[in-house]
Steps between C-alpha positions, in 0.01 A plus 500: 500500500294661225125511503311365205262754362153369438320608185245777549153366435237774488188434704181605335190544714160467334325783686163415339520151651605648836196728479272200430637326808439811711145517366458132589613575856256789527212270411144607416392602850774763559487833323809661353463779755512260796784291353701814416458626856622173642825515296551878528441616139226703329213332321627647168846354553351160588298511177819575303672205679214262420513602132880454479557866422766558770806323634425431863764584757641256750337674796149460357565137393623425852192662648270291280699187584478564873134616503368208285743218589636446150867472412684755293586219261125427446423869448780538243491162325185317599710216645482399863 
């Protein structure tokens, strides 16, 4: 029995949109320093994430998802 090979469809992540969703989670009453500490990154790295300047690793995305009760799908796509 042969397996049918599915076509490769590249997945493109809009890191600027991901950064906007992270900024939305942080809200106006939490500083970057506090938020960064809660997810285990530096304030500078959080700033780069919020501005879409870095590709965020799975470990950090999982930490944000766990800490703030949002799905990975929402973080990456904006869809619930």
